[in-house]
Each structure stands twice: as C-alpha cells, then as structure tokens.
N, C-alpha and C positions, 0 to 999 in steps of 0.2 A: 551190762546192755553199755550202760559208756563207758563203765570201767575199762571194758574188752577192746572196745575201737579208742581208745586214748593206750592201749596196750599194743595197739595196732600204728597207731604212731607214728610209736619213739621208740623205733625203729629208724622212718623218715628224719626225722627229727636229728637222733645221732647224724648221721650221715649228713647233714646240711650242713651240722655244726663242722663238721670230723675236713671236711674236703669246703670251703669254700669257691666262692668263681673268681678267680683271676682276669678273666677272660675276656668278653661279647663280641662278633662277627655274625653283623645281620649277612645272612646268609637268602636264594632265589630258588624257588620252591618248583621242581620240574614237572609237570601234569604226571608222572608218572607219579613222583610220590604223590600227587594233589592228590588218587587217583585210589595208591595202597591208604594216605590217608583214611579219609571218604570212607574207603570201604570198611578199613578196620572200629572204624567212627560209627558206622549205621549198624557194625555186629549186635551194638549194644543199646539199641535201640527200639525201641513196641514198633511203630511203621516208620520200619527203615527207608521205606519207600518214601515218604513225604518228609523224606534232610534235606534243610535246602540251608548252604553252610557259608558263611558272609568271615569278612575282619581278620583272617586267618596272617599269623608273625610263629617266623624264624631264625634262630642265629646256632649259630656252636661256639658253645660254649664251654670254656677251655675252665677244668678245677684249678684247683692246687696241686695235684695230683697228677698231673699231667695228662689227664682222662681228657677227650674233645666227645660232650654229648648235643647230638643237633636236636632242639628241641623245638616241636611245632606245637606251637598255640592258637586256637580258634577258638569261631561260636558256631555252636549248629540249633538249627530250631523245625524239631518234629512234632505231632502228630501224636497223641496221650491215647488210655485205653475208651477215653472217653468222646475220638472226634478230634479235638479238640490239639493247635495247639499251644506248646507248655512254655514255651518264647528262650529266647535265644541264650542256652548253655555251654559253656566254657569245658572245651576241654580238653587237654594236653596230648600228647605225642612222641618218641624216642626218634628218632631215623636210626639206623641199626643196617650194618653192608648186609644182613639175610631179610633185611623186611622192616619195617614200621609195625614198628609197641604203642599199644596207649597206653598208656596211662593212667587214662577214665575219661567219664565224664559226668559233671558235674549235676549234680539233679535240684528241680526247681526247688523241688524244696528243705534242700543243704542249707543253714544256718553258719558253716565252718567254714566255710568255701575254702576248701581242701585246695584245690583245682586250680584254682587262685592265687592261697598264702604261699602253698607248694614249690608252686611249677611253672604261674606261670607274668610273677609278679617281680618275682627274682628276675624272671630275662628281662620283663621284657617292661614294668614299670606296675604301682598301681592303678593309670588309668593307659592301659594298652587298650579296654575296651571301648573306648568313648571317640577311638579317629574314628 
C-alpha cells in the first residue's frame, strides 16, 4: 500500500520539479469563488452541513512554463462519523475558467501533510495556517 501511495505521488513531485514557481500574486476571492470552493470541499466531507471554513488564502501562481494557476488554500472543520468535530483540516483548490477543482482535503490522520507540503506551503509559506 505504501509503495502504491508513493507511486501516486511521483508524478506530482516530478511536475513540481519541472515547473517551478516564478511569481506569486495575491488575489481577492469573490463571493461566487468562495461559494464554489465551499461546495467542492463539502462534497468531500462526511457531514457537509456541519462545515466551518476559515483561513482562506488565494494567489495567482505563475509557473516557469508561463501557465497561470489560481490556487486557494484554507481550513475546514466538520463533524466526523462519531458526531464530533475533527479539527481544522487544510484543503486546496484551483480556480479554473470552468469552475473550481478540488485538489483535496487533508485527513486528520494524515502524517505526511500532502496538501500542505505540495500545494499550500510553496505558495503561501509554511506558517500560512497561523495567521
């Protein structure tokens, strides 16, 4: 299982190495952007009605190949299967002309910190959740 997980991460790591970030420009999210992000994140949750969002960060990221990506990171707290809140979990999404693409919501048991390590920290810094 661990080998399979590592194989899944390999393309992401290679893509990050071949297209480094050349510029980061903070952007403001519209209410429509926020609603789309929240809807995409809620779809991934066990109890979507209980979702509480905080700490939104958004930026246009310009890669070395010239592609501009609108990246959004934030935190969501929602109820788990036992009915208790699981704590603030990082999530990452990409805003595209056709809508919002959710990259993922980190699990409270995730020891690797995939969302933080690969999507949020490189754009917003390692302490983005502490602001």
